C-alpha positions as CSV (number, residue, x, y, z in Angstrom):
1,M,37.3,50.5,116.5
2,P,38.6,53.7,118.1
3,R,36.2,55.8,120.2
4,E,35.2,59.1,118.6
5,K,36.0,62.3,120.4
6,R,33.4,63.8,122.7
7,I,31.6,66.7,121.2
8,T,30.4,69.4,123.6
9,R,27.5,71.8,122.9
10,A,24.7,73.1,125.0
11,G,21.4,71.3,124.3
12,L,22.9,68.0,123.3
13,I,21.6,64.8,125.0
14,Y,24.1,62.2,126.2
15,H,23.7,58.6,127.3
16,V,26.3,58.5,130.1
17,I,27.6,55.1,131.3
18,N,30.1,55.1,134.1
19,R,31.5,51.9,135.6
20,G,33.2,51.0,138.8
21,N,36.9,50.6,138.5
22,N,37.7,47.1,137.2
23,R,33.8,46.7,137.1
24,Q,33.8,46.4,140.9
25,P,30.6,47.2,142.9
26,V,30.3,50.9,143.8
27,F,26.9,50.5,145.6
28,L,27.1,48.1,148.5
29,E,23.9,49.0,150.3
30,D,20.7,51.0,149.8
31,D,22.2,54.1,151.4
32,D,24.9,54.2,148.8
33,F,22.3,54.4,146.0
34,R,20.5,57.2,147.9
35,K,23.7,59.1,148.4
36,Y,24.6,59.0,144.7
37,L,21.1,60.2,143.7
38,G,21.4,63.1,146.2
39,I,24.7,64.1,144.6
40,L,23.2,63.8,141.2
41,Y,20.3,66.0,142.2
42,R,22.6,68.6,143.8
43,F,24.7,69.1,140.7
44,K,21.6,69.0,138.5
45,K,20.3,72.1,140.3
46,Q,23.8,73.7,140.4
47,Y,24.7,73.2,136.8
48,Q,21.2,73.4,135.4
49,F,21.2,70.3,133.2
50,K,18.2,68.2,132.4
51,L,17.8,64.6,133.5
52,F,15.5,62.4,131.4
53,A,16.3,58.9,132.8
54,Y,18.7,57.0,135.0
55,C,19.4,53.6,136.4
56,L,21.9,52.8,139.1
57,M,23.2,49.2,139.0
58,T,25.5,47.6,141.4
59,N,28.7,48.4,139.6
60,H,27.7,51.0,137.0
61,V,25.3,53.8,136.3
62,H,23.3,55.0,133.2
63,L,22.3,58.6,133.0
64,L,20.4,60.4,130.2
65,I,21.5,64.0,130.4
66,Q,20.8,67.1,128.4
67,V,23.5,69.7,129.1
68,G,22.8,73.4,129.5
69,E,25.0,76.5,129.1
70,K,26.8,76.2,132.4
71,K,28.9,73.0,132.2
72,T,30.0,70.4,129.7
73,I,29.1,66.8,130.1
74,S,32.7,66.1,131.2
75,Q,32.6,68.8,133.8
76,I,29.2,67.5,135.1
77,M,30.5,64.0,135.4
78,Q,33.8,65.0,137.0
79,S,31.9,66.9,139.7
80,I,29.5,64.0,140.4
81,T,32.3,61.4,140.4
82,V,34.6,63.4,142.6
83,A,31.9,64.1,145.2
84,H,30.8,60.4,145.2
85,T,34.4,59.1,145.5
86,R,35.0,61.3,148.5
87,H,31.9,60.0,150.2
88,Y,32.8,56.4,149.3
89,H,36.3,56.7,150.7
90,F,35.1,58.4,153.9
91,K,32.4,55.8,154.5
92,Y,34.4,52.7,153.7
93,Q,37.8,54.0,154.8
94,S,39.3,53.2,151.4
95,S,41.5,54.8,148.8
96,G,42.3,54.7,145.1
97,H,40.0,54.7,142.1
98,V,36.3,54.0,142.6
99,W,35.3,54.7,139.0
100,Q,36.9,53.8,135.7
101,G,39.1,56.4,134.1
102,R,36.8,57.4,131.2
103,F,33.0,57.3,131.1
104,N,31.1,56.6,127.9
105,S,28.7,59.3,126.6
106,P,27.3,58.8,123.1
107,I,25.0,61.6,121.9
108,V,21.4,60.7,121.6
109,S,19.1,62.1,118.9
110,D,15.8,63.7,120.1
111,D,13.5,61.4,118.2
112,E,12.1,57.9,118.6
113,Y,15.7,56.7,119.3
114,L,15.6,58.6,122.6
115,L,12.7,56.5,123.8
116,N,14.6,53.4,122.9
117,V,17.5,54.6,125.0
118,M,15.1,55.4,127.9
119,K,13.8,51.9,127.6
120,Y,17.3,50.4,127.5
121,I,18.3,52.3,130.6
122,E,15.2,51.6,132.7
123,Q,14.9,47.9,131.6
124,N,18.5,47.2,132.8
125,P,17.3,45.4,136.0
126,L,15.0,43.2,133.9
127,R,17.7,42.2,131.5
128,A,20.0,41.5,134.5
129,R,17.1,39.4,136.1
130,M,17.3,41.4,139.3
131,V,13.5,41.9,139.3
132,K,10.6,40.4,137.5
133,N,8.7,43.7,137.2
134,I,10.3,46.9,136.1
135,G,8.4,48.8,138.8
136,E,10.0,46.8,141.5
137,Y,13.5,48.3,141.1
138,L,14.0,51.2,143.4
139,W,17.1,52.8,141.8
140,S,15.9,53.7,138.3
141,S,13.7,56.6,136.9
142,Y,11.0,54.3,135.7
143,R,8.5,55.0,138.5
144,L,9.2,58.8,138.1
145,N,8.5,58.7,134.4
146,A,5.6,56.3,134.5
147,L,3.8,56.9,137.8
148,A,4.8,60.2,139.5
149,V,2.4,63.1,139.1
150,Q,5.1,65.6,139.9
151,C,8.9,65.1,140.0
152,K,11.9,67.3,140.6
153,M,14.5,64.7,139.7
154,I,13.3,63.9,136.2
155,D,12.6,66.7,133.7
156,R,9.7,65.2,131.8
157,Q,8.4,68.6,130.8
158,D,11.6,69.3,128.9
159,N,11.7,65.9,127.2
160,K,10.2,66.8,123.8
161,V,10.0,63.1,122.8
162,Y,8.2,62.2,126.0
163,Q,5.8,65.1,125.6
164,K,4.7,63.8,122.2
165,L,3.3,60.6,123.8
166,G,0.0,62.4,124.6
167,E,-1.9,65.6,125.1
168,T,-2.0,65.4,128.9
169,D,0.4,64.2,131.6
170,D,-2.0,61.3,132.5
171,I,-2.1,60.1,128.9
172,R,1.7,60.4,128.5
173,R,2.3,58.4,131.6
174,E,-0.2,55.7,130.5
175,Q,1.5,55.5,127.1
176,Y,4.9,55.3,128.7
177,I,3.8,52.4,130.8
178,R,2.6,50.6,127.7
179,L,5.9,51.4,125.9
180,M,8.0,50.1,128.8
181,K,6.1,46.8,129.0
182,R,7.5,45.9,125.6
183,G,11.0,44.7,125.2
184,I,13.6,46.3,123.0
185,A,13.8,45.0,119.4
186,E,17.0,43.0,118.9
187,Q,18.3,45.4,116.3
188,D,17.6,48.4,118.5
189,L,19.4,46.7,121.3
190,E,22.4,46.0,119.1
191,D,22.4,49.7,117.8
192,I,22.4,51.1,121.4
193,R,25.2,48.7,122.5
194,F,27.2,49.6,119.4
195,S,26.8,53.3,120.2
196,V,27.8,52.8,123.8
197,K,30.9,50.8,122.8
198,T,32.1,53.1,120.0
199,G,30.6,56.5,120.9
200,S,29.4,56.8,117.3
201,Y,26.0,58.0,116.0
202,I,23.3,55.6,115.2
203,S,22.2,57.2,111.9
204,E,24.1,59.0,109.2
205,K,21.3,61.6,109.1
206,F,21.8,62.5,112.7
207,K,25.6,62.7,112.2
208,V,25.0,65.2,109.4
209,K,22.6,67.2,111.6
210,I,25.3,67.4,114.3
211,E,27.9,68.5,111.8
212,Q,25.6,71.2,110.5
213,M,24.8,72.4,114.0
214,M,28.5,72.8,114.8
215,A,29.2,74.6,111.5
216,K,26.3,77.0,112.3
217,K,27.7,77.7,115.7
218,R,31.1,78.7,114.2
219,G,29.4,81.2,112.0
220,R,31.5,83.7,109.9
221,G,35.0,84.7,110.3
222,R,37.9,82.5,111.3
223,P,36.8,79.0,112.0
224,R,36.9,78.0,115.7
225,K,37.9,74.6,116.9
226,V,35.1,72.3,117.9
227,I,35.2,71.8,121.7
228,Y,36.0,68.2,122.7
229,S,36.5,66.8,126.1
């Protein structure tokens, strides 16, 4: 099934998956993970996008990003990828492609499905049997979403679905811990994998919502092209 074109609009939430070229490792030691997170945070501040979840695996990354007005998801990922590639080549005295040519970025609806995607992202190390407890993995956002009292890296306060977990931050974090202790239902797992593979929407209702949103943006007068990247 052909991949759908990437729609760009401020406020949309994307599940970004970027893999090493030919699925080769891109993080060879702990300092490589730290460097990537530093680059991610630098562009997060510069481009003013929101980050709701992440997981850095040995040969790929998962990022849950809500874009702002400054940059599209393609521009954000291009900046992050170029900066990391430069660092990688400098450190390892290498050349050529570090990351695959095109990253995946299905749009995520801001409802219960978003929590499933957060669970999918942060439970990656468990499914890969890299750790026995989700809190043991150092390179995901789980401990920031579940345990941190304050955090600059993850924008919990702007995550509307996360905020609905409770009336206070303590309650929200407790509910999140309970949520993350449960595995993903098989159907939800299949839905997320299908979305990642095809770039398509999970529900027809959400697809209609996006189409209405884009039509409203065009407004009156001569129709403008929807921006793709």
